[in-house]
N, C-alpha and C positions, 0 to 999 in steps of 0.2 A: 699844529698839533698832530694832525693826521700824518704828516710827513715824518714826524718823530715816532710814529707808531702808537700814539696815545689816542684813546677814545674819550672824548668829552661827554660827560653825563649831565648835560643841562636839561633838567626835567625829564630824564630818561633813566632806564635801568639796563643792566646787562647781567648775564649769568656766568658764574664760575661753576664748573662741574668737576667733582672729585668722587671717584668710586660710585658713580651713578647718582650721587646726591647733588642737588643744586643749591647754590647760594646766590641770592640776588644782591647785586650792588646797585643801590639807587643814588642818584645825584640830583640835587636841585640847584637852581640858580640862586643868586643872593637872596637871603631872607633874614630879616632881623628886626628887632624892636628898638635897638640902640642907635643913637646918633642920626646921621644924615643918610644912611643907607636905605635905598628903596627896597620894596619887597617884590623881587622878580620871580622867585621860585614857585613852582607849581607842584607841590607834593603829590597831588592826585594823579598827575600825568606820569610822574616817575614811578608811582605805585602800580599803575596799570600793568597787567600781564606778569605779575610776580607771584601769583597764587601757587604756582608749582614749587616754589622755593621752600626748602626745609628751614632756611634761615635768611634773614634780610638785614643788610647793613646799609645804613643811610649816611651819605656825605652831605653835610649842610654847614655853611659858613659860620653862622652865628648860633651859639648854644641857647640863646633865648627862644629859638625856633621850637625847642623841645616842649616847653610849657605852653606855647601858643598853639601848636598844631600836632606835633609828632606823637605826643602821649596818647592821642585819640586813636592811633593806629597800634593796637595792642600786639600785633605780630611783627613789629620792627624790633629786632633783637639788639641792635647796637647802632648808636649814632656817633659819628666822628665829626668834630667841628674844628675849624681853623681855616687858614688860607696860606697861599704860597707867595704872596707879594710879587705877582707877575711871573711866576714859575721860577 
């Protein structure tokens, strides 16, 4: 991934800055309530150090993560769910 210039956000966050405003992109490992998928993701780790952000966007594989944990974080502005099937 790094060789391709991609930054993996496994329980991490990164900032995008535009016109001196910061947007935090948070990513968590697999987390879900459906099927056989284990819960790897640690939202609290991805959320650390994002207080400076004017907006927060979370990337989380399973949309059931929203009801289970994400909605408790009232300042996460957008959650995108899905997967890439191995890129």
